[in-house]
FIMAR-129057 format. One line per field, with one value per residue: y, z, x of N, C-alpha, C, CB in turn. Coordinates in nm, 3 decimals, padded with zeros to 5 digits, m for minus. Glycine has a CB too. Example, Ala and Ser with C-alpha at 12.3 -4.5 7.8 and 13.67 -1.06 7.14 Angstrom:
FIMAR-129057
n.py: m00.569,m00.225
n.pz: 00.780,00.708
n.px: 01.319,01.285
ca.py: m00.450,m00.106
ca.pz: 00.780,00.714
ca.px: 01.230,01.367
c.py: m00.330,00.003
c.pz: 00.780,00.787
c.px: 01.320,01.290
cb.py: m00.447,m00.060
cb.pz: 00.905,00.572
cb.px: 01.131,01.408
***
This chain:
FIMAR-129057
n.py: 05.338,05.078,05.118,05.300,05.143,04.939,05.092,05.187,04.947,04.854,05.054,05.024,04.766,04.806,04.978,04.818,04.622,04.541,04.740,04.707,04.430,04.261,04.081,03.799,03.652,03.590,03.496,03.554,03.768,03.748,03.899,03.821,03.794,03.890,04.045,03.914,03.825,03.635,03.374,03.126,02.819,02.569,02.339,02.425,02.524,02.778,03.011,03.214,03.550,03.843,04.117,04.358,04.314,04.310,04.571,04.706,04.891
n.pz: 06.636,06.576,06.625,06.424,06.196,06.239,06.232,05.968,05.825,05.906,05.800,05.520,05.486,05.552,05.346,05.123,05.143,05.123,05.319,05.382,05.382,05.177,05.259,05.254,05.406,05.610,05.472,05.290,05.011,04.669,04.372,04.039,03.733,03.525,03.648,03.801,04.111,04.390,04.643,04.829,04.882,05.138,05.025,04.874,04.629,04.387,04.456,04.309,04.358,04.349,04.176,04.308,04.574,04.598,04.608,04.844,04.931
n.px: 10.329,10.233,09.965,09.891,09.934,09.745,09.508,09.513,09.502,09.251,09.084,09.128,09.027,08.757,08.679,08.711,08.524,08.173,07.973,07.714,07.518,07.294,07.004,06.779,06.522,06.705,06.924,07.222,07.231,07.324,07.452,07.424,07.625,07.469,07.285,07.093,06.935,07.006,07.006,07.187,07.047,06.966,07.065,07.271,07.212,07.125,06.873,06.653,06.543,06.333,06.482,06.482,06.534,06.808,06.883,06.968,07.150
ca.py: 05.285,04.965,05.170,05.357,05.031,04.875,05.182,05.189,04.817,04.851,05.143,04.961,04.653,04.857,05.035,04.716,04.531,04.604,04.762,04.665,04.306,04.237,03.948,03.758,03.545,03.555,03.444,03.658,03.775,03.768,03.948,03.751,03.878,03.951,04.124,03.834,03.832,03.501,03.328,02.984,02.749,02.473,02.237,02.489,02.567,02.916,03.038,03.352,03.636,03.966,04.199,04.472,04.275,04.336,04.716,04.748,04.979
ca.pz: 06.500,06.560,06.621,06.292,06.102,06.262,06.183,05.822,05.779,05.930,05.703,05.388,05.489,05.548,05.214,05.019,05.164,05.131,05.458,05.397,05.312,05.152,05.303,05.225,05.504,05.684,05.384,05.217,04.869,04.573,04.242,03.932,03.632,03.438,03.729,03.879,04.255,04.440,04.763,04.825,04.975,05.227,04.943,04.801,04.497,04.376,04.455,04.262,04.413,04.272,04.174,04.399,04.704,04.597,04.610,04.985,04.965
ca.px: 10.342,10.140,09.829,09.872,09.924,09.616,09.403,09.520,09.452,09.107,09.021,09.135,08.934,08.621,08.651,08.711,08.410,08.042,07.937,07.575,07.488,07.153,06.960,06.642,06.491,06.825,07.029,07.294,07.198,07.433,07.408,07.491,07.688,07.367,07.193,07.001,06.953,06.980,07.074,07.216,06.958,07.034,07.131,07.379,07.164,07.081,06.731,06.641,06.438,06.318,06.604,06.470,06.590,06.952,06.903,06.959,07.263
c.py: 05.169,05.014,05.229,05.247,04.962,04.961,05.185,05.059,04.807,04.937,05.082,04.845,04.701,04.912,04.930,04.619,04.610,04.619,04.718,04.537,04.292,04.095,03.925,03.637,03.497,03.501,03.558,03.651,03.805,03.820,03.882,03.847,03.946,04.022,04.045,03.839,03.696,03.479,03.179,02.914,02.643,02.361,02.293,02.534,02.712,02.921,03.185,03.422,03.762,04.053,04.313,04.440,04.301,04.486,04.771,04.849,05.121
c.pz: 06.476,06.549,06.484,06.187,06.115,06.206,06.031,05.765,05.795,05.828,05.563,05.380,05.479,05.412,05.106,05.031,05.158,05.278,05.485,05.315,05.296,05.198,05.262,05.313,05.575,05.601,05.306,05.069,04.787,04.445,04.135,03.828,03.538,03.518,03.809,04.027,04.313,04.575,04.748,04.928,05.054,05.150,04.863,04.661,04.501,04.374,04.423,04.327,04.326,04.286,04.274,04.538,04.711,04.599,04.752,05.023,04.988
c.px: 10.245,09.997,09.796,09.855,09.790,09.504,09.398,09.465,09.302,09.033,09.018,09.037,08.791,08.585,08.642,08.593,08.280,08.007,07.795,07.555,07.337,07.120,06.816,06.614,06.617,06.939,07.092,07.258,07.321,07.373,07.491,07.547,07.588,07.258,07.092,07.035,06.915,07.048,07.099,07.129,07.035,07.104,07.248,07.340,07.120,06.929,06.714,06.523,06.433,06.442,06.600,06.527,06.741,06.984,06.900,07.066,07.220
cb.py: 05.240,04.868,05.277,05.447,04.932,04.850,05.324,05.211,04.704,04.898,05.277,04.912,04.571,04.965,05.135,04.640,04.457,04.521,04.908,04.777,04.184,04.258,03.932,03.724,03.427,03.458,03.337,03.644,03.882,03.638,04.104,03.653,03.796,03.844,04.216,03.690,03.947,03.397,03.358,02.955,02.684,02.413,02.174,02.397,02.477,02.983,03.000,03.355,03.672,04.044,04.254,04.514,04.128,04.272,04.786,04.628,04.976
cb.pz: 06.475,06.677,06.730,06.255,06.125,06.411,06.237,05.775,05.857,06.072,05.699,05.359,05.617,05.653,05.178,05.024,05.300,05.055,05.494,05.351,05.388,05.001,05.456,05.071,05.434,05.787,05.286,05.236,04.844,04.549,04.233,03.867,03.550,03.349,03.643,03.831,04.318,04.340,04.891,04.851,04.898,05.324,04.849,04.792,04.450,04.250,04.591,04.111,04.565,04.319,04.035,04.411,04.732,04.475,04.525,05.075,04.858
cb.px: 10.486,10.154,09.810,09.990,10.038,09.594,09.425,09.663,09.520,09.076,09.093,09.278,08.953,08.603,08.758,08.839,08.422,07.934,07.955,07.476,07.547,07.117,06.976,06.622,06.423,06.791,06.973,07.446,07.091,07.513,07.419,07.398,07.783,07.304,07.121,07.001,06.865,07.027,06.990,07.367,06.841,06.934,07.031,07.495,07.048,07.140,06.663,06.627,06.465,06.193,06.627,06.325,06.560,07.016,06.797,06.970,07.366
***
């Protein structure tokens, strides 16, 4: 029973998360609400990059 519960939980987690994360110079990329592609720099500010970098799926 524990094994079934663990397997089900793992499957749900995998389906709810992106299995492929886009990165740019080692930083995780985020897509904004209007389609912009950015990463958070060392100061915590958004640094925008070309939108094509967010098409890694």
